[in-house]
C-alpha positions as CSV (number, residue, x, y, z in Angstrom):
1,M,13.2,-32.6,-27.9
2,S,9.6,-31.5,-28.0
3,A,9.5,-31.5,-24.2
4,I,12.5,-29.2,-24.1
5,Y,10.9,-26.8,-26.5
6,I,7.6,-26.8,-24.6
7,A,9.4,-26.2,-21.3
8,G,11.4,-23.5,-22.9
9,I,8.3,-21.7,-24.1
10,A,7.0,-21.7,-20.5
11,V,10.3,-20.3,-19.2
12,F,10.4,-17.6,-21.8
13,S,6.7,-16.7,-21.2
14,V,7.5,-16.1,-17.5
15,F,10.6,-14.1,-18.5
16,A,8.6,-11.9,-20.8
17,Q,5.9,-11.2,-18.1
18,W,8.7,-10.5,-15.6
19,L,10.3,-7.9,-18.0
20,A,6.9,-6.3,-18.4
21,W,6.5,-6.1,-14.6
22,V,10.0,-4.6,-14.2
23,F,9.6,-1.9,-16.9
24,K,5.9,-1.4,-16.3
25,V,4.9,-1.8,-20.0
26,P,2.4,-4.1,-21.7
27,A,3.7,-7.7,-21.7
28,I,2.8,-8.0,-25.4
29,L,5.9,-6.1,-26.4
30,F,8.3,-8.6,-24.8
31,L,6.2,-11.6,-25.9
32,L,6.4,-10.4,-29.5
33,L,10.1,-9.8,-29.3
34,I,10.9,-13.2,-27.8
35,G,8.6,-14.9,-30.3
36,L,10.3,-13.2,-33.2
37,L,13.8,-14.0,-31.8
38,L,13.0,-17.7,-31.3
39,G,11.1,-18.0,-34.6
40,P,11.9,-16.1,-37.8
41,I,15.2,-14.4,-36.6
42,T,17.1,-17.4,-35.2
43,G,15.0,-20.3,-36.4
44,Q,15.2,-22.1,-33.1
45,L,11.4,-22.6,-32.8
46,S,9.0,-23.8,-35.4
47,P,5.5,-24.2,-34.0
48,D,4.3,-26.2,-37.1
49,D,7.1,-28.7,-36.6
50,L,6.7,-28.8,-32.8
51,L,2.9,-29.4,-32.7
52,G,2.1,-30.6,-36.2
53,D,-1.5,-31.4,-36.6
54,L,-2.1,-30.3,-33.0
55,L,-1.3,-26.7,-33.7
56,F,-4.8,-25.6,-34.8
57,P,-6.6,-27.5,-32.0
58,V,-4.2,-26.1,-29.3
59,V,-4.5,-22.5,-30.6
60,S,-8.3,-22.8,-31.0
61,L,-8.9,-24.2,-27.5
62,S,-6.6,-21.6,-26.0
63,V,-8.5,-18.8,-27.7
64,A,-11.8,-20.3,-26.5
65,V,-10.6,-20.1,-22.9
66,I,-9.4,-16.5,-23.4
67,L,-12.7,-15.4,-24.9
68,F,-14.6,-17.2,-22.2
69,E,-12.6,-15.3,-19.5
70,G,-13.2,-12.0,-21.3
71,A,-16.9,-12.7,-21.5
72,L,-17.0,-13.4,-17.7
73,T,-16.3,-9.7,-17.2
74,L,-19.3,-8.4,-19.3
75,H,-22.1,-7.5,-16.9
76,F,-25.2,-6.1,-18.6
77,R,-26.0,-4.0,-15.6
78,E,-22.6,-2.2,-15.9
79,L,-23.4,-1.2,-19.5
80,K,-26.1,1.1,-18.2
81,G,-23.6,3.1,-16.1
82,I,-20.7,3.4,-18.4
83,G,-21.9,6.5,-20.1
84,K,-23.0,7.4,-23.6
85,I,-19.5,7.7,-25.0
86,V,-18.4,4.2,-24.1
87,R,-21.7,2.7,-25.4
88,N,-21.2,4.6,-28.7
89,L,-17.5,3.4,-28.9
90,C,-18.7,-0.2,-28.6
91,S,-21.5,0.1,-31.1
92,V,-21.5,2.8,-33.8
93,G,-17.8,3.6,-33.2
94,M,-16.8,-0.1,-33.5
95,F,-18.9,-0.5,-36.7
96,A,-17.3,2.6,-38.2
97,T,-13.8,1.3,-37.4
98,F,-14.7,-2.0,-39.0
99,V,-16.0,-0.5,-42.2
100,I,-13.0,1.9,-42.7
101,I,-10.4,-0.7,-42.0
102,A,-12.1,-3.4,-44.1
103,L,-12.6,-1.0,-47.1
104,S,-9.0,0.4,-46.9
105,S,-7.5,-3.1,-46.7
106,Y,-9.7,-4.2,-49.7
107,F,-8.9,-1.2,-52.0
108,I,-5.4,-0.3,-50.8
109,L,-3.9,-3.7,-49.9
110,D,-5.9,-5.4,-52.6
111,L,-6.9,-8.3,-50.3
112,D,-9.6,-10.8,-50.9
113,W,-12.8,-9.2,-49.7
114,R,-13.4,-12.0,-47.1
115,V,-9.9,-11.5,-45.6
116,A,-10.4,-7.7,-45.6
117,A,-13.7,-8.1,-43.8
118,V,-12.2,-10.4,-41.1
119,L,-9.2,-8.1,-40.7
120,G,-11.5,-5.1,-40.2
121,A,-13.5,-7.1,-37.6
122,V,-10.5,-8.3,-35.7
123,L,-8.9,-4.8,-35.4
124,V,-11.8,-3.2,-33.7
125,V,-10.7,-4.8,-30.4
126,T,-8.5,-3.0,-27.8
127,G,-7.9,-4.9,-24.7
128,P,-7.5,-3.9,-21.0
129,T,-4.2,-5.8,-20.7
130,V,-2.7,-3.2,-23.1
131,I,-4.6,-0.2,-22.1
132,A,-4.1,-0.5,-18.3
133,P,-0.3,-0.2,-18.2
134,M,-0.4,2.7,-20.7
135,L,-3.0,4.6,-18.6
136,N,-1.0,4.1,-15.4
137,A,2.1,5.6,-17.0
138,M,0.1,8.4,-18.8
139,R,-2.2,9.4,-16.0
140,P,-4.8,11.3,-18.0
141,T,-7.8,13.2,-16.6
142,K,-10.6,11.1,-15.1
143,D,-12.9,11.4,-18.1
144,I,-10.2,10.1,-20.5
145,D,-9.1,7.4,-18.1
146,R,-12.7,6.3,-17.6
147,V,-13.5,6.2,-21.3
148,L,-10.4,4.3,-22.3
149,R,-10.5,1.8,-19.4
150,W,-14.2,1.0,-19.9
151,E,-13.8,0.8,-23.7
152,G,-11.1,-1.9,-23.2
153,I,-13.2,-3.8,-20.7
154,V,-16.5,-3.8,-22.8
155,I,-15.2,-4.0,-26.3
156,D,-13.0,-7.0,-25.5
157,P,-15.9,-9.6,-25.5
158,I,-18.2,-7.5,-27.7
159,G,-15.6,-7.0,-30.3
160,A,-14.4,-10.6,-30.2
161,L,-18.1,-11.7,-30.6
162,F,-18.5,-9.3,-33.5
163,A,-15.3,-10.7,-35.2
164,V,-16.6,-14.3,-34.7
165,L,-19.9,-13.3,-36.4
166,V,-18.2,-11.6,-39.3
167,F,-15.9,-14.6,-39.8
168,E,-18.8,-17.0,-39.8
169,A,-20.7,-14.8,-42.2
170,V,-17.9,-14.6,-44.8
171,S,-17.2,-18.3,-44.4
172,F,-20.5,-19.1,-46.0
173,V,-20.4,-16.5,-48.8
174,G,-18.6,-16.9,-52.1
175,Q,-18.5,-20.6,-52.2
176,G,-20.8,-20.9,-55.2
177,E,-23.8,-21.7,-53.1
178,V,-27.2,-20.2,-53.7
179,L,-27.9,-17.2,-51.4
180,S,-30.7,-18.9,-49.6
181,H,-28.5,-21.9,-48.8
182,T,-25.8,-19.6,-47.6
183,L,-28.1,-17.7,-45.3
184,I,-29.6,-21.0,-44.0
185,A,-26.1,-22.3,-43.2
186,L,-25.1,-19.0,-41.5
187,F,-28.2,-18.8,-39.3
188,S,-27.9,-22.5,-38.4
189,T,-24.3,-21.9,-37.3
190,L,-25.4,-18.9,-35.2
191,G,-28.3,-20.9,-33.8
192,V,-26.0,-23.8,-32.8
193,G,-23.4,-21.5,-31.2
194,I,-25.9,-19.5,-29.2
195,S,-27.9,-22.6,-28.2
196,V,-24.8,-24.5,-27.0
197,G,-23.6,-21.4,-25.1
198,V,-27.0,-20.9,-23.4
199,V,-27.4,-24.6,-22.5
200,A,-23.8,-24.8,-21.1
201,G,-24.5,-21.6,-19.1
202,W,-27.8,-22.9,-17.7
203,L,-26.3,-26.3,-16.9
204,T,-23.3,-24.8,-15.1
205,S,-25.6,-22.4,-13.1
206,A,-27.8,-25.4,-12.0
207,L,-24.7,-27.4,-11.0
208,I,-23.4,-24.6,-8.8
209,R,-26.8,-23.5,-7.3
210,K,-27.9,-27.0,-6.5
211,E,-24.4,-27.9,-5.2
212,W,-24.2,-30.9,-7.4
213,L,-20.6,-29.9,-8.2
214,P,-18.5,-29.5,-5.0
215,Y,-16.7,-26.2,-4.6
216,E,-13.3,-27.6,-5.1
217,L,-14.3,-28.8,-8.6
218,H,-15.8,-25.5,-9.7
219,K,-12.7,-24.3,-11.5
220,F,-11.8,-27.5,-13.2
221,G,-15.4,-28.4,-13.9
222,I,-16.2,-25.1,-15.7
223,L,-12.9,-25.3,-17.6
224,A,-13.9,-28.8,-18.8
225,L,-17.3,-27.6,-19.8
226,V,-15.8,-24.6,-21.7
227,L,-13.6,-27.0,-23.8
228,F,-16.4,-29.5,-24.2
229,S,-18.9,-26.8,-25.3
230,F,-16.4,-25.4,-27.8
231,T,-15.7,-28.8,-29.4
232,V,-19.4,-30.0,-29.4
233,S,-20.5,-26.7,-31.0
234,N,-17.8,-26.9,-33.7
235,H,-18.8,-30.5,-34.4
236,L,-22.5,-29.6,-34.8
237,A,-21.8,-26.4,-36.9
238,H,-18.4,-25.4,-38.4
239,E,-16.6,-22.6,-36.6
240,S,-19.5,-22.0,-34.1
241,G,-17.4,-22.9,-31.0
242,L,-16.0,-19.4,-30.3
243,L,-19.5,-18.0,-30.3
244,A,-20.7,-20.7,-28.0
245,V,-18.0,-20.1,-25.3
246,T,-18.5,-16.3,-25.5
247,I,-22.3,-16.7,-24.9
248,F,-21.4,-19.2,-22.2
249,G,-19.3,-16.7,-20.3
250,I,-21.8,-13.8,-20.7
251,W,-24.6,-16.1,-19.3
252,L,-22.6,-16.9,-16.2
253,A,-21.5,-13.3,-15.7
254,N,-25.1,-12.1,-15.6
255,Q,-26.4,-14.5,-13.0
256,D,-26.6,-12.3,-9.9
257,D,-26.9,-15.1,-7.4
258,L,-24.0,-17.1,-8.7
259,E,-20.7,-17.0,-6.9
260,I,-18.0,-17.3,-9.5
261,D,-15.3,-15.0,-8.2
262,S,-12.9,-17.9,-7.6
263,V,-13.6,-19.2,-11.1
264,L,-12.8,-15.7,-12.6
265,E,-9.6,-15.5,-10.6
266,F,-8.6,-19.0,-11.8
267,K,-9.5,-18.1,-15.4
268,E,-7.4,-14.9,-15.2
269,D,-4.3,-17.0,-14.1
270,L,-5.0,-19.6,-16.8
271,S,-5.5,-16.9,-19.5
272,M,-2.1,-15.3,-18.6
273,I,-0.4,-18.7,-19.1
274,L,-2.2,-19.4,-22.3
275,I,-1.8,-15.9,-23.7
276,S,1.9,-15.8,-22.9
277,S,2.6,-19.2,-24.5
278,L,0.2,-18.7,-27.4
279,F,1.7,-15.3,-28.3
280,I,5.2,-16.6,-28.5
281,L,4.0,-19.5,-30.7
282,L,2.1,-17.2,-33.0
283,A,4.9,-14.7,-33.3
284,A,7.4,-17.5,-34.0
285,R,5.2,-18.6,-36.9
286,L,5.7,-15.3,-38.7
287,K,8.1,-15.2,-41.6
288,L,10.7,-12.4,-41.9
289,E,9.9,-12.0,-45.6
290,D,6.2,-11.4,-44.7
291,L,7.1,-8.7,-42.2
292,M,9.8,-7.1,-44.4
293,L,7.5,-6.8,-47.4
294,L,6.0,-3.6,-46.1
295,G,5.4,-1.6,-49.2
296,V,4.0,1.9,-49.6
297,E,0.5,0.4,-49.5
298,T,1.0,-1.0,-46.0
299,F,2.2,2.3,-44.6
300,I,-0.8,4.0,-46.2
301,F,-3.0,1.4,-44.5
302,L,-1.4,2.0,-41.2
303,A,-1.9,5.7,-41.6
304,I,-5.6,5.1,-42.2
305,V,-5.8,3.0,-39.1
306,L,-4.1,5.6,-36.9
307,F,-5.2,8.9,-38.4
308,I,-8.6,8.2,-40.0
309,A,-10.3,5.2,-38.5
310,R,-9.8,6.1,-34.9
311,P,-10.5,9.9,-35.1
312,I,-13.8,9.2,-37.0
313,C,-14.7,6.6,-34.4
314,I,-14.2,9.1,-31.6
315,A,-15.9,11.9,-33.5
316,L,-19.0,9.7,-34.0
317,S,-18.9,8.4,-30.4
318,T,-18.5,11.8,-28.8
319,Y,-21.0,13.7,-31.0
320,N,-23.3,15.9,-29.0
321,T,-21.5,15.2,-25.7
322,D,-19.8,17.7,-23.3
323,L,-16.4,16.0,-23.5
324,P,-13.7,18.7,-24.0
325,F,-12.0,19.0,-27.4
326,K,-8.5,18.3,-26.0
327,S,-9.8,15.1,-24.5
328,R,-11.2,14.0,-27.8
329,V,-7.9,14.6,-29.4
330,L,-6.1,12.3,-27.0
331,L,-8.8,9.7,-27.3
332,S,-8.4,9.9,-31.1
333,W,-4.8,8.8,-30.7
334,I,-5.0,6.0,-28.1
335,A,-6.2,2.7,-29.5
336,P,-3.6,0.0,-29.1
337,R,-4.5,-3.5,-30.4
338,G,-3.8,-6.4,-28.1
339,I,-3.5,-10.1,-27.6
340,V,-7.2,-10.9,-28.2
341,A,-6.9,-9.5,-31.8
342,A,-3.8,-11.6,-32.4
343,A,-5.2,-14.8,-31.0
344,V,-8.6,-14.6,-32.6
345,G,-7.1,-13.4,-35.9
346,S,-4.7,-16.3,-35.9
347,V,-7.5,-18.9,-35.5
348,F,-9.4,-17.3,-38.3
349,A,-6.2,-17.3,-40.5
350,L,-5.5,-21.0,-39.9
351,S,-9.1,-21.9,-40.8
352,M,-9.1,-19.7,-43.9
353,V,-5.8,-21.1,-45.1
354,E,-7.2,-24.6,-44.8
355,S,-10.2,-23.4,-46.9
356,Q,-7.7,-22.1,-49.5
357,I,-9.1,-18.5,-49.4
358,P,-6.7,-16.2,-51.3
359,D,-4.6,-13.8,-49.2
360,A,-5.4,-15.7,-46.0
361,N,-1.7,-16.0,-45.3
362,K,-1.4,-12.2,-45.1
363,L,-3.9,-11.9,-42.3
364,V,-1.6,-12.7,-39.3
365,P,1.4,-10.6,-40.5
366,L,-0.9,-7.5,-41.0
367,I,-2.5,-8.0,-37.6
368,F,0.9,-8.3,-35.9
369,T,2.1,-5.2,-37.8
370,V,-0.8,-3.1,-36.5
371,I,-0.2,-4.4,-33.0
372,I,3.5,-3.6,-33.0
373,V,3.0,-0.1,-34.5
374,T,0.1,0.9,-32.3
375,V,1.5,-0.5,-29.0
376,V,5.1,0.9,-29.5
377,L,4.1,4.2,-31.0
378,Q,1.3,5.0,-28.7
379,S,3.1,3.8,-25.6
380,L,6.0,6.2,-26.4
381,T,3.9,9.2,-27.3
382,A,0.8,9.0,-25.1
383,S,2.3,10.6,-22.0
384,P,4.0,13.5,-23.8
385,L,0.9,14.2,-25.8
386,A,-1.3,14.2,-22.7
387,K,1.1,16.7,-21.1
388,L,1.2,18.9,-24.2
389,L,-2.6,19.0,-24.3
390,G,-2.8,19.7,-20.6
391,V,-5.0,16.7,-19.9
392,K,-2.9,14.9,-17.3
393,Q,-4.2,14.5,-13.8
394,P,-2.8,16.7,-11.0
395,S,-0.6,15.0,-8.4
396,P,-2.2,11.8,-7.3
397,S,-4.0,12.2,-3.9
398,T,-6.0,9.0,-3.3
399,L,-5.1,6.8,-0.4
400,L,-5.8,3.1,-1.0
401,I,-6.5,1.1,2.2
402,I,-6.1,-2.7,1.9
403,G,-8.9,-4.0,4.1
404,A,-12.4,-2.7,4.9
405,N,-12.7,-4.2,8.4
406,H,-13.9,-2.0,11.3
407,V,-10.4,-0.6,12.0
408,A,-9.9,0.3,8.4
409,R,-13.4,1.9,8.1
410,A,-12.9,3.9,11.3
411,I,-9.6,5.3,10.0
412,A,-11.0,5.9,6.5
413,K,-14.0,7.8,7.9
414,G,-11.6,10.0,10.0
415,L,-9.5,10.8,7.0
416,K,-12.5,11.5,4.8
417,E,-13.7,14.1,7.3
418,Q,-10.3,15.8,6.9
419,N,-10.8,16.0,3.1
420,I,-8.5,13.1,2.3
421,D,-9.5,11.0,-0.7
422,V,-9.7,7.3,0.4
423,Y,-10.5,4.1,-1.4
424,L,-10.9,0.7,0.4
425,S,-10.4,-2.8,-0.9
426,D,-11.4,-6.1,0.7
427,P,-12.1,-9.7,-0.6
428,A,-14.8,-10.1,2.1
429,W,-18.2,-8.9,0.8
430,E,-19.6,-8.1,4.3
431,N,-16.7,-5.7,4.9
432,C,-17.2,-4.0,1.5
433,K,-21.0,-3.7,2.1
434,M,-20.4,-2.0,5.5
435,A,-17.9,0.4,4.0
436,R,-20.3,1.4,1.2
437,M,-23.0,1.9,3.8
438,D,-20.7,4.3,5.5
439,G,-20.2,6.2,2.3
440,L,-16.7,4.9,1.6
441,P,-15.8,3.7,-1.9
442,C,-14.7,0.1,-1.7
443,Y,-13.4,-2.5,-4.3
444,Y,-14.6,-6.0,-3.7
445,G,-11.7,-8.4,-4.4
446,N,-8.0,-8.6,-4.1
447,P,-6.4,-5.3,-5.1
448,Q,-3.4,-6.9,-6.8
449,S,-5.6,-9.0,-9.2
450,E,-5.9,-8.3,-12.9
451,H,-9.6,-7.6,-12.3
452,A,-8.6,-4.8,-9.9
453,E,-6.5,-3.2,-12.7
454,R,-9.7,-2.5,-14.5
455,Y,-11.8,-1.1,-11.6
456,L,-9.4,0.4,-9.1
457,P,-8.4,4.1,-9.6
458,L,-4.8,3.2,-10.0
459,T,-3.8,6.4,-11.8
460,S,-4.9,8.6,-8.9
461,L,-3.2,6.5,-6.1
462,K,-0.6,8.4,-4.0
463,S,0.0,5.8,-1.3
464,V,-1.2,2.5,0.1
465,L,-2.0,1.4,3.7
466,A,-2.2,-2.3,4.4
467,L,-4.7,-2.5,7.3
468,S,-5.9,-6.0,7.0
469,P,-5.8,-8.3,10.1
470,N,-4.5,-11.0,7.7
471,R,-0.8,-10.5,7.4
472,H,-0.6,-12.5,4.3
473,H,-3.1,-10.2,2.5
474,N,-0.9,-7.3,3.7
475,A,2.2,-8.9,2.4
476,L,0.8,-9.5,-1.0
477,G,-0.6,-6.0,-1.3
478,V,2.6,-4.4,0.0
479,Q,4.8,-6.3,-2.5
480,Y,2.5,-5.5,-5.4
481,F,2.1,-1.8,-4.7
482,S,5.7,-1.2,-3.7
483,H,6.6,-2.0,-7.3
484,L,3.7,-0.1,-8.8
485,L,4.2,3.1,-6.8
486,S,7.4,3.1,-4.7
487,E,8.7,1.7,-1.4
488,Q,8.2,5.1,0.2
489,S,4.5,5.2,-0.7
490,V,3.5,1.9,0.8
491,Y,2.9,1.2,4.6
492,S,1.8,-1.9,6.5
493,L,0.1,-2.5,9.9
494,R,1.3,-5.3,12.1
495,S,-1.3,-7.7,13.2
496,S,-0.3,-7.9,16.8
497,T,2.6,-7.6,19.2
498,N,3.4,-11.4,18.8
499,H,3.1,-11.2,15.0
500,A,5.4,-8.1,15.0
501,K,8.1,-10.1,16.8
502,A,7.6,-13.0,14.4
503,N,7.7,-10.8,11.4
504,K,10.6,-8.6,12.4
505,D,12.9,-10.0,9.9
506,S,10.3,-11.0,7.2
507,A,10.3,-9.7,3.7
508,T,7.0,-7.9,4.4
509,F,8.3,-5.6,7.1
510,L,12.1,-5.6,6.5
511,S,12.2,-2.9,3.9
512,R,8.6,-1.5,4.2
513,Q,7.4,1.2,6.5
514,V,5.5,-0.1,9.6
515,L,2.5,2.0,10.6
516,F,1.7,3.7,13.9
517,G,4.7,3.0,16.0
518,D,5.4,0.1,18.3
519,E,2.0,0.2,20.0
520,G,-0.1,0.7,16.8
521,N,-0.8,-2.9,15.9
522,Y,-4.2,-4.2,14.6
523,A,-5.1,-5.9,17.8
524,K,-4.6,-2.7,19.9
525,L,-6.5,-0.5,17.4
526,S,-9.3,-3.0,17.2
527,S,-9.6,-3.2,21.0
528,L,-9.8,0.6,21.4
529,I,-12.4,1.0,18.6
530,A,-14.5,-1.8,20.1
531,K,-14.5,0.0,23.4
532,G,-15.7,3.3,21.8
533,G,-12.5,4.9,20.7
534,K,-12.8,7.5,18.0
535,V,-10.5,8.9,15.3
536,S,-10.2,12.7,15.7
537,A,-7.8,15.5,14.6
538,T,-6.1,18.2,16.5
539,R,-4.3,21.2,14.9
540,L,-0.9,22.2,16.4
541,S,-0.3,25.8,17.1
542,E,2.5,28.0,18.6
543,E,1.0,27.7,22.0
544,F,0.1,24.0,21.7
545,G,3.0,22.1,20.1
546,W,3.9,18.5,19.7
547,Q,5.3,18.0,23.2
548,Q,2.2,19.5,24.8
549,Y,0.0,17.2,22.6
550,L,1.9,14.1,23.8
551,E,1.6,15.2,27.5
552,I,-2.2,15.6,27.2
553,N,-2.9,12.7,24.9
554,K,-0.8,10.0,26.6
555,E,-3.2,7.2,25.8
556,A,-3.9,8.2,22.2
557,I,-2.3,6.5,19.2
558,P,-1.2,9.1,16.6
559,L,-2.0,7.9,13.1
560,F,-1.3,10.7,10.6
561,I,0.1,14.2,10.1
562,I,-1.9,16.4,7.7
563,T,-0.3,19.5,6.2
564,D,-2.7,21.9,4.4
565,D,-1.7,23.1,0.9
566,N,-3.6,26.1,-0.4
567,D,-2.9,25.2,-4.0
568,D,-3.4,21.4,-3.8
569,A,-5.0,18.7,-1.8
570,P,-3.9,18.3,1.9
571,Q,-0.6,16.3,2.2
572,I,-0.7,13.3,4.6
573,R,2.2,11.5,6.3
574,P,1.5,8.4,8.4
575,F,3.2,7.9,11.7
576,V,5.8,5.2,11.3
577,T,8.5,3.5,13.5
578,N,11.7,5.6,13.7
579,M,9.9,8.7,12.4
580,K,12.5,11.4,11.7
581,K,10.5,14.5,11.2
582,P,8.1,15.4,14.0
583,P,4.8,17.3,13.5
584,E,5.2,21.1,13.2
585,Q,3.1,24.1,14.0
586,G,0.0,24.4,11.8
587,E,-0.2,20.7,11.0
588,R,-3.0,18.4,12.1
589,I,-2.6,15.3,14.1
590,V,-5.0,12.5,13.4
591,A,-5.1,10.0,16.2
592,L,-7.2,7.2,17.7
593,Q,-8.4,8.6,21.0
594,P,-9.5,6.2,23.8
595,P,-13.1,6.4,24.9
596,K,-12.7,8.9,27.7
597,M,-10.8,11.3,25.3
598,S,-12.9,10.8,22.2
599,I,-15.8,13.0,23.6
600,L,-14.8,16.6,24.5
601,K,-16.9,18.3,27.2
602,E,-16.9,21.7,25.7
603,P,-19.1,23.4,28.5
604,T,-16.6,22.5,31.3
605,Q,-13.6,24.0,29.5
606,T,-12.5,27.5,30.2
607,K,-11.6,29.8,27.4
608,E,-7.9,29.4,28.3
609,Q,-8.2,25.6,28.4
610,S,-9.9,25.6,25.1
611,G,-7.2,27.7,23.5
612,S,-4.4,25.6,24.9
613,L,-5.9,22.4,23.5
614,G,-5.8,23.8,20.0
615,E,-8.4,23.3,17.4
616,K,-10.2,20.0,17.9
617,L,-11.7,18.3,14.9
618,N,-13.7,15.4,16.1
619,S,-14.6,12.5,13.7
């Protein structure tokens, strides 16, 4: 029967993630709901009976992997560029939140002071997995989006590390030991955790640099080292393992010459599996009587978390900055707690229950209550509040191009010269480097990855062009962004004429819009650009209409139609197969001109010829 339950948890985990994908909301909502339905409501799942003595090791090892993955995203060089507000949020703001929540839970909820301290430390963390879907739906102004997105990224590992330190501190206090012995035990635990993390990081770096570990074993090898470091550190010093794996991840993240992108991608996938399964298990362990016993004190505590702790945190973090007042108001409301808080808090609770600390059994129900209230309430109200305050972004105008190859770069440069916002993405570093040298913003990696959710300007995307020569990259990007935006906002380029015939009935092109007509495949564009072809723009006029343009530019490949809008950014429509609406007077045609047409000989043109050709805007 245990095998059926474990398989069922896996199936329900996928189902919860799928529901989150369909409704474009944080997955934590459906994971919570399914866990509650399987556990306290129907009684079908009892994690304690299912795993027995393995429950604590399974949860602990899972949390270790989750914290390690979060620490892999913390680059010290990025802390310098995230702005004063985000640095304050992850330092003085985080500490203020901890103090307010810890004191209120101690005095209002009458918790043991050690439980109150751990609760305050755990609830400082807001994660990007909860923030990102909320921001994509809310679409606030860039300053708000930047602050909230970076706060979630940075405070995830820092806040978790802070919670670990607080937990270790309170674990050695109040046990009847002399203060000096307590401090010695605390610092020995910190020393062991930091030392094991540094040694593991140094050893892993050496294994990869010296190629003692083959590439195909990087992912599995590092996972094994994470689990081994966690258990060894805990064996040497009680509860120091989480600190060790966090230091381990931070060490690897800040080695500039270390190629760990494949490892990070693997850890993202593994973390999703662990988080989904773990959250269902943790929610199933809750008891209805614990959740239903929400007295007046609990509601007062929640009000302090929502209306006092967060506003004070924002007030301190934005003091003496030029952030507008309305932006500060919205920031004061948005602080959903996520999966990291629940996972880390659950490990602490299990350990504190074993140590027979009073009120330790109340820790997990309180954490889940805060998670439920903040995620549900803020998800429902964030977008209306942003609209009421007038801090929503205008209509999205950024064009995301999947691929930063020479074809994509040539098209992006041509569009940029026509005042179209473009953003490129490519998993090949050389392509990204060339794009940035051309002054084009480029994301290095796969645009549909979890990492991309943190760094791509998703809230300002209007449409997506898949211009990679790799049709599989195009297929993945098209499928992902068709759901995120809409079918009408995503376009794909065929690799070649042969691939076009092969893909005619494929899922990639069957329901998606194919770019640049029958002749506009990647191979043809690449050949023209290699021969010296240029992307240029021509404005249609009453004297020089669409038919005249086609007669003169027979060898050109039309790419886009640009319509000027006096009140907003220029509107752009790509040329697609079976295009219904032709270009009109006053619109600009962006096309790839062959070499002989890409250079206009102005001195040889007569005044009448110049006028008949319309306004040429060369790239």
